[in-house]
N, C-alpha and C positions, 0 to 999 in steps of 0.2 A: 821476622828476620830482616836485618838491615842489609843494604847493598853489599858491604864488605863480606857479610856472611854468605850471600849468594855467590860471590866470586870464589870464595874458598870452597863452598859446596860444589860448584860446577867443576872446579879443578879436580876435586876428589872423585867425582862421578866419572870424569874422563879416564882416570887411572883405573877405576874399578872395572869399567867395560873393556879397556884395552887389555887388562890382565885376564879377564874372563874369556875374551875372544882368542887370546893367545894360548889358552888352555893352561894358564898359570895363575889362577885366581888366588887372591889373598883373603877375600871374603865373598860371601854370597851377594850378588846384586839384588836390590830390593826395589820393586816397582808397584804401582797400583793401576788398576783398570778403571777408568772413569769415562762416562759420557755425560752430556749436558743434563741428563735426568737428575744427576746427583745435586746439581745446584739449581734445579727448576722450581721445586715446591717450597714456598715460604723460606727462601734462602737469601742471605744478604747479597749474593752475587747476582740475584735477579730482582733488582729494586723496582722494576716496572711491573712485576707480577706477570710476566709473559706466560701464556699457556701453550701447550703443545699444538692446539688447533691454530693459534696465531703463527706459531713457529713453522708449521707445515704449509702455510698459505701466503707467506710474505718473505721474500728473500732477504730484505734488509733486517727484518726481525730475526730471522735465523742466523744471519751473519753476525749481527751484534751480540746476540745471545751466546753463540759459540765462543766468541772472543772474550766476553765477560766471564764465561765459565773457565776458559783457559787461564785468564788473568788471575782469577781467584785461586785456582789450584796451584799455579806457579808461585803464588805468594803465601800460601798457607800449608801446603802438604809436602813435607820432606820426603823425597824418594830419589832413586838413582836416575834422575832425569834433570835436564836443565831447569833451574829455577830462576825467578826474577823475570824481567822483560826479555823476550827472545832476541838474541843478538842479531839475527838475520831477518827477523820479521815473523809474522804469524803464519802458521800452516793451518789451513781450513779445508774441511771436506763437507760437501752437501750431505745433510743428515736427515734421512727419513726413518731413522731408528731401524728396528728389525721388521719394518712393514714394507720396505721398498720392493722386495720381490713379489710378495703377494699382491701389492697394489698394482704392479706391472701386469700381472695376469688378470686383473679386474676385480679383486676383492675390495669390499668397502672398508674404509678406515673408520674406526670408532674412537671417540675422545670422551673419557670419563674424568670428572674432577679428581685431581690428586693422583692420577694414574698415568702410566706411559700409554701411548696410543697402541691400538691393537687392530687386527683385521678380522672380518667375518668370513668363514669358509664359503667358497664359491660353488663347490661341488658336493655339498653335504647330502643333498637328495639323490638317491640312487638313479632316478630317471634323468638327472642332469650330469652324472659323473663323467660322461664322455664328451661333454660339450666343447672342451678346449681342443680335442683332437680334430674336430670338424673345422675349427678356426685356423688351424695351422700354427706354426711357431710365431710368437709375438714379435713385432718390429722392435729391435733393440732401442730405437729412439722414439717409439710411440707410446701411447697410453700414459701411465704415470711417469714414465721415463722422459717424456717430453718436458714435463715440469722440472725434472731433475736437471736437464740440460739448460733450461731457462734460468734456474738458480745458479748453475755453474757459470753461465755466461755473465750473470749479474756479479758474482763474486770476482770473476776474472776482470770485469771492467773496473771494479774498485781497486784491484791490484794494478792494472795498467794506468789508472788515474793517479796512483800514488797516495790514495786515501790512507790516513793513519788512524790507528786505534790505540789509545794509551801511548801515543808518541811513536808507534812502530807501524811500518807498512805491512801489507800482506805479501809474504814471500812465495807461497805456493798454494795451489788450489787443486782439489780433486772432486770429480763428481761421485755420487753414490753409484753402486752397481759394478764396481771393478772387481768385486769378489762375489762370494755366494755364501748364504747361510747353510747350504748343503741340500742335496737332493731329497733326503727323507724329511728333513725339517720343512722344506717348502711344500712337499706333498701333504704334510700334516696341516700346514696353513691353508692349503687349497681345499682339502677334502674334509678336514676335521681330524683331530688326533685319534679319537676312538675309532672313527670310521676307517682311517687309513691303516691303523694297526690291525683292525679286523680284516681289511682287504689283504694284507700281507699273509694272514693265516688262512682265509677262506677263498680268496679270489686272487691268487698270486700272479696270474697272467695279467689281470688289470693293473695290479700294483706295479709290475715291471713296466707296463706300457706307460703309466703315469710317471714313474721314475725316469724312464728314458726320455719322455717328453720334456720334463723339467730340466734334466741334465743337458740335453741338446740346446734348450733355450738359454741356459746359463752360459754354456760354452760360446754360443753364437753372440750373445750380448757382450761377454768379456772380450772376445776377439775384436768385435766391432769397436768397442771403447778403446782398446789398445791401439787400434789403427788410427782412430780419431785423435788420440793423445800423442801419436808419434812414437809409440812403444813397440817393441818386437812382439810378434804373435805368440811366442813362447818364452817363458822365463826358465832359469835353471832349476828353480824349486817351485812347488805348488803349496800354497797355504790356504786352507779352507776350514770350514766348520761343518758340523752336522749334529747338533745337540740331541736330536730326537733318537739317535741310535741307542741312547741309554735305555730306551723302552723295550728293546728286543734282545733276544738271546744271541750269543755269538754264532750259533749255527744258522739262525735266520739272517743275521748280518752278513755272514760269508756267502750264503746262497742267494740273497735277494738284493741287498743294498751295496755290498762291497764292489760288485762289478761296475756300478755307476760311479763310485769313487775312483776306480781305476780309469774309467772312461774320462772323467774330469781331469785327472792328473795327466794322462797321456795326451789329451788334446791341448792342454795349456802349458805344459812344462817339459823339461828334459828329464834327465835321470834322477835328479834330486841330490841329496835327501830332501824329504818333504816335511811339512809341519801342519799340525791340525789343532784346532780349538774344540774341546769337547767338555761342556759343562755337565753337571750331574754325575751319576754313578755309571760311568762308561769305561772304567779302567779294565774291565774284563776283556774288552776288545783290543787293548793296546798292543799286546804281543802279536796278535794276528796282523794288525796294521803295520807294525814294525817289519815283520817277516815277509809280508806279501805285497805291501805297498811302499816299502822303503820310507815310512814315516819315522823320523828320528828326533822330532821335537813335539812334545805334547803339552798344551796349555790346558790345565785341568780345572774342574769345578769342585764339587763336594758331593758325597763324602769320599775321601781318598785315604787309603792306608799307605802312607808315604814309604815306610820301610819295605813293605811287601812289594810296592810298585818298583822301587829301585832294584830289589833283588830279582824281580821278574824281568825287567828290561835291561839290566846291566849298567855299567858305569859310563858307557858312551852315549847314551840317549839323554837328550835335554828334557828336563821336566820343569814346568812352571806351576806353582801352586802355593797354598798356605791356608791360614784359618778361613773357615767357611764364612760367607757373607752374612748369614743370619746370626752367627756367633759374634762377629764384629759389630753388628748392629746393636746387640743387647748386652755384651760383656762389659765388665769393668776393665780399666787399664791393667790392673794386676792380673786378671784372668788372661788378657791378651798376651802379656809378657810370658806367663806360664805356658800358654799354648804354642807360642813361637819357639820357645826353648824345647818343648816336647817334640815338635815337628823336626827341628834341626838336629835332634839327637837320635832320630830313627835310623840313620844311615843314608838318608836322602842326599847328603852332600858327597857321598862317595863318588869319585870320578870328577868332581868339580863341574858338574853340568846341571846345577839347580839354580833357579831364579825364584826368590821368595816374592809372593804377591798374595793378595786376597783370592779366594776361590769362589766366585769369579765375577767381577764387576761390582764395585762398591755401591751398596744400596743407599738410596736417599735416606737421610736422617742418621747415618752412621756417625758417631761422635768423632770429631777431629782428634780428640785426645787418644782414641784407640788407634788411629792411623799413625800418629806420631809415636805411640808406644811400640807398634809393630816395627816401625823403621828402626828405632833405637835398639829394640831387642834383637832384631836381625843383625844389626852391626855388632852387638855384644856377643851373641851366641853363634853367629855364622862365619866365624873366622877359621881359616885353614891353618894347619901347623906350618910354621916358617920352614 
């Protein structure tokens, strides 16, 4: 795409989002979820072949790699977001992937060739499962989070120095840890997924204790970070994730995990409405979260029955989702076009509160042709009657 195309594209994007937010959409907005893993492995946006181990241990490597990633996405992937060079400069966040919370509690990070980094459970052995309670809540700025703030300060210095990347300065910087991957998900990181799901069934008192510990730690960290960043202690809405609740029944969710979602929401936000990111097959919990937690925006994964979900939640609830990421990885462009049309014809557009995206977070190796096809098909089939 040439610069004039970017200018026209960005003007259209502005009108799309203005109409959507005013509740007068003329077509469905279309976005993609990316993080630097998409352009990390044997990708032209990573000409130096940077590995995640290097990325986690050198702030200049991380900063440069993040901007290389954003530059490539902005110049190759059409979506309803600004394309081309950023008008006001780069927005960058310290990125320890989905490891940052487990790292903070003391889990060891592992790096395998061609894979995203992961962490090893700290509490997997039953004789050690209470060890964190004896330590007390972790220091928001200690442990792995000390490195987080070292990287943040490095990024911030590059911003204050006016250092340019691809001819643009850094406009804003954020540390990792201003949100949370969710109480149950972090418990699974710490304890092991099988072990913690077993705890929920056979040792619910311990499971509640660990959920409470993780939730208190997350709230304390987020509040401390907001103070350091000059932000208010509470926001109007709370946006959080907890992908692991896909593993449990709604009755178990309501009895054991939802109280800690409420604790998180009440500590960090006002009345809402709130938003949640839930990958996997978690839609059975959505009505409960709408009715009891005032969650009115759901960023979905897969599998999702979009027509049924819209009928269940009603026209006022915002839903984000679309073709599953394994499908997008392997499908032909023709199959992608057919799937986008199918999804948009299910009734998901009723009420004008649907955002089309992949479900959820584009996998490395996904053909760029499939992403472009999704965008064009969304524009073709996602129009509302005049």
